[in-house]
C-alpha positions in Angstrom: -114.0 51.8 138.4 -116.3 54.2 140.1 -115.3 52.9 143.6 -111.6 53.2 142.7 -112.2 56.8 141.5 -114.0 57.7 144.7 -111.2 56.2 146.8 -108.6 58.1 144.9 -110.5 61.4 145.3 -110.8 60.7 149.1 -107.1 60.0 149.4 -106.3 63.2 147.5 -107.9 65.3 150.2 -105.3 64.7 153.0 -102.6 64.9 150.3 -103.8 68.4 149.4 -104.1 69.5 153.0 -100.6 68.3 153.9 -98.9 69.6 150.8 -100.7 73.0 151.0 -99.7 73.4 154.6 -96.1 72.7 153.9 -96.1 75.1 151.0 -97.9 77.7 153.1 -95.1 77.6 155.6 -92.6 78.1 152.9 -94.4 81.0 151.2 -95.1 82.8 154.5 -91.5 82.6 155.5 -90.1 83.6 152.1 -90.6 87.3 152.8 -92.2 90.0 154.9 -95.0 91.7 152.9 -95.6 94.1 155.9 -92.0 95.3 155.8 -92.2 95.6 152.0 -95.3 97.7 152.3 -93.7 100.0 154.9 -90.5 100.6 152.8 -91.8 100.6 149.2 -94.3 103.5 149.6 -93.5 107.1 149.1 -94.1 108.9 151.2 -93.6 106.4 154.0 -97.0 105.1 155.4 -97.9 105.9 159.0 -97.6 103.3 161.8 -101.4 103.0 161.9 -101.5 102.3 158.1 -98.8 99.6 158.5 -100.8 98.0 161.3 -104.0 98.1 159.3 -102.2 96.5 156.4 -100.9 93.7 158.6 -104.4 93.1 159.9 -105.8 93.1 156.4 -103.5 90.3 155.2 -103.8 88.5 158.5 -100.0 88.9 159.2 -100.8 89.7 162.8 -102.1 86.1 163.4 -100.1 82.9 164.1 -99.2 80.8 161.0 -101.5 77.9 162.0 -104.5 80.3 162.4 -103.7 82.0 159.0 -103.6 78.6 157.3 -106.8 77.4 158.9 -108.6 80.6 157.9 -107.3 80.4 154.4 -108.2 76.7 153.8 -111.7 77.1 155.3 -112.2 80.2 153.2 -111.2 78.4 150.0 -114.0 75.9 150.7 -116.4 78.9 150.6 -114.8 80.5 147.5 -112.7 83.0 149.4 -109.0 82.7 148.6 -107.9 85.3 151.1 -106.9 89.0 150.9 -104.4 90.3 148.4 -101.7 92.9 149.1 -103.2 94.7 146.0 -106.2 96.7 147.0 -109.6 95.7 145.6 -108.3 92.6 144.0 -110.5 89.5 144.2 -108.1 86.6 144.1 -110.7 84.0 143.2 -112.0 86.0 140.2 -108.5 86.9 139.1 -107.4 83.2 139.4 -110.2 81.7 137.2 -110.0 84.6 134.7 -106.4 83.9 134.1 -106.9 80.2 134.2 -109.1 80.4 131.1 -106.2 82.1 129.3 -103.5 79.6 130.4 -105.6 76.5 129.9 -106.0 77.5 126.2 -102.3 77.6 125.8 -101.5 74.4 127.8 -104.3 72.4 126.2 -103.3 73.3 122.7 -99.6 72.6 123.4 -100.4 69.2 125.0 -102.6 68.1 122.1 -100.0 69.0 119.5 -97.2 67.5 121.5 -99.0 64.2 122.0 -100.0 63.9 118.3 -96.4 64.6 117.2 -95.0 62.3 119.8 -97.2 59.4 118.9 -96.7 59.8 115.1 -92.9 60.4 115.3 -92.4 57.8 118.1 -94.2 55.1 116.2 -92.5 55.9 113.0 -89.1 55.8 114.7 -89.9 52.4 116.2 -91.2 50.9 113.0 -88.3 52.4 110.9 -85.6 51.8 113.5 -82.1 53.0 112.4 -83.5 54.6 109.3 -82.7 58.1 108.1 -86.1 59.3 109.4 -85.4 57.7 112.8 -82.0 59.4 113.1 -83.6 62.8 112.1 -86.4 62.5 114.7 -83.8 61.4 117.3 -81.6 64.4 116.5 -84.5 66.8 116.6 -85.8 65.3 119.9 -82.4 65.7 121.7 -82.1 69.2 120.2 -85.3 70.4 121.8 -84.6 68.5 125.0 -81.3 70.5 125.4 -83.0 73.8 124.5 -84.0 76.0 127.4 -87.7 77.1 127.3 -86.9 80.8 127.8 -84.3 80.8 125.1 -86.5 79.0 122.6 -89.4 81.3 123.4 -87.2 84.4 122.8 -86.0 83.0 119.4 -89.6 82.3 118.3 -90.7 85.8 119.4 -87.9 87.4 117.4 -88.7 85.1 114.4 -92.4 86.2 114.6 -91.4 89.9 114.7 -89.1 89.4 111.6 -91.9 87.4 109.8 -94.4 90.2 110.4 -92.0 92.8 109.2 -91.0 90.9 106.1 -94.6 90.1 105.1 -96.1 93.4 106.1 -98.8 91.6 108.3 -99.5 91.2 112.0 -100.8 87.7 111.9 -98.2 86.2 114.3 -99.0 87.8 117.6 -95.9 88.4 119.8 -97.4 90.4 122.7 -100.4 89.3 124.7 -103.0 86.6 124.1 -105.0 89.0 121.8 -104.7 92.3 120.2 -105.9 95.4 122.1 -108.0 96.4 119.1 -109.2 95.0 115.8 -109.8 96.9 112.6 -113.1 95.1 112.0 -115.0 93.8 115.0 -116.2 90.5 113.7 -116.2 87.0 115.1 -113.9 85.7 112.4 -111.4 88.5 113.0 -111.4 87.8 116.7 -110.9 84.1 116.2 -108.1 84.6 113.7 -106.5 87.1 116.0 -106.4 84.8 118.9 -105.1 81.9 116.8 -102.3 84.2 115.6 -101.3 85.0 119.1 -101.6 81.4 120.1 -99.2 80.0 117.5 -95.8 80.9 118.8 -96.4 80.2 122.5 -98.0 76.9 121.6 -95.0 75.9 119.5 -92.7 76.8 122.3 -94.4 74.5 124.8 -95.4 71.8 122.4 -91.9 71.1 120.9 -90.2 71.0 124.3 -92.7 68.5 125.5 -92.8 66.6 122.2 -89.1 65.9 122.5 -89.2 63.8 125.6 -92.6 62.2 124.8 -91.3 61.0 121.4 -88.4 59.2 123.1 -90.8 57.4 125.5 -93.1 56.4 122.7 -90.3 55.1 120.6 -88.8 53.0 123.5 -92.2 51.7 124.5 -93.2 50.8 121.0 -89.9 48.9 120.4 -90.5 46.9 123.5 -94.1 46.0 122.5 -93.1 45.1 118.9 -90.7 42.5 120.3 -93.3 40.9 122.6 -94.6 37.4 122.1 -98.3 38.4 121.6 -97.4 40.8 118.8 -95.4 38.1 117.0 -98.3 35.7 117.6 -100.8 38.1 116.1 -98.6 38.5 113.0 -98.1 34.7 112.8 -101.9 34.3 112.7 -102.1 36.4 109.6 -103.5 39.6 111.0 -102.9 42.7 108.9 -99.9 44.8 109.8 -101.9 47.9 110.4 -104.4 46.2 112.7 -101.6 44.6 114.7 -99.8 48.0 115.1 -102.9 50.0 116.1 -105.1 47.5 118.1 -102.3 45.5 119.7 -99.0 47.3 119.8 -99.9 51.0 120.0 -102.6 50.6 122.7 -100.1 48.9 125.0 -97.3 51.3 124.1 -99.4 54.3 125.0 -99.6 53.3 128.7 -96.1 54.6 129.6 -96.8 57.8 127.6 -100.0 58.3 129.6 -98.0 58.1 132.8 -95.3 60.5 131.6 -97.8 63.0 130.2 -99.7 63.2 133.6 -96.4 63.6 135.5 -95.2 66.3 133.0 -98.3 68.5 133.6 -96.4 70.3 136.4 -93.4 70.8 134.1 -95.7 72.2 131.4 -97.3 74.6 133.9 -93.8 75.8 134.9 -92.9 76.2 131.2 -96.1 78.2 130.7 -95.0 80.7 133.4 -91.8 81.4 131.4 -93.6 81.4 128.1 -96.4 83.7 129.2 -93.8 86.1 130.7 -91.9 86.3 127.5 -95.0 86.7 125.3 -96.7 88.9 127.9 -99.8 86.8 128.3 -102.2 87.8 131.1 -102.5 84.2 132.4 -101.5 82.3 135.5 -97.8 82.8 134.7 -98.1 86.5 135.0 -100.2 86.1 138.2 -97.4 83.9 139.8 -94.7 86.4 138.9 -96.7 89.3 140.2 -97.5 87.5 143.4 -93.9 86.5 144.0 -92.7 90.0 143.3 -95.1 91.7 145.7 -94.8 88.9 148.4 -98.6 88.3 148.0 -99.0 85.1 150.1 -102.6 84.3 149.4 -102.3 85.0 145.7 -99.3 82.7 145.5 -101.2 80.0 147.4 -104.1 80.2 145.1 -101.8 79.5 142.1 -100.1 76.6 143.9 -103.4 75.1 145.0 -104.8 75.2 141.5 -101.6 73.6 140.1 -101.8 70.9 142.8 -105.4 70.1 141.9 -104.5 69.9 138.2 -101.6 67.6 138.8 -103.7 65.3 141.0 -106.5 65.3 138.5 -104.2 64.3 135.6 -102.7 61.5 137.6 -106.1 60.1 138.3 -107.0 60.4 134.6 -103.9 58.6 133.6 -104.7 55.7 136.0 -108.2 55.5 134.5 -106.8 55.5 131.0 -104.8 52.3 131.8 -108.0 50.3 131.9 -109.1 51.8 128.6 -105.8 51.2 126.8 -105.2 47.7 128.3 -108.4 45.6 128.9 -106.3 43.3 131.2 -106.1 46.1 133.8 -109.1 46.2 136.2 -109.7 48.3 139.3 -111.6 46.3 141.9 
């Protein structure tokens, strides 16, 4: 297992290099930040100021040199210069990462729990009323755009706060700008209140597809020979379902979950924008708007590392869920 993990990590290095270089070419050629700097300032900057700005963001260098300077700088913790003055991209990235990871982690945990419970129930109670209800709800959220669902929840949160005369459901930001009583409990409850609606947005959209995978996988496992043999030997139904059927059925779900991390991060960008969270989503939107090449690359690099890491975790979970799988 250890040797396999090391091999996978070593293979990930050239994958990251090639993918980041291709993305760097796309980002660099998606707009001209120097021209944007020259035309967006009032009064118009001098030619010397434009030249200094181009030198500051390395726009006066060939693309290959810019990429090499950037990737070697990342290894030393330097993510490159930003078009925004006095902005440390590395510090900004990891500060916002702590905000986004809270949202994404909460959404994934809730979505996984709901998917497993509802998917297993639908498989065991196939064609029952509960199965039809879960199927309908799943397809409903699959067809629902993230941005529209987020707006609906935000409006529902505003209406709930106005109806109850409270401000528990936060609809703007990841926390309140001020608290009436500065205590640890008030801070925790405030953050939970702001986390509820964005988490529901991401969790239910992910839960919809994961439930369908769990149901299909569980139905396939329940019809397998070894499950029927376990029941024929007189093992309790609950033990057969949990120790034999569910563990095997979770393997496809682990794969889908790891592949959907990129989709969840994309959904987090939309969700954070609507709920005005100061996380990675806001960072990407600001970077794209201002044509900030190195800030955009920092976001994309972190996203690539997260996706590769989750795919590795999924592969390692296979051996945990199915003892027959061994990595030599």
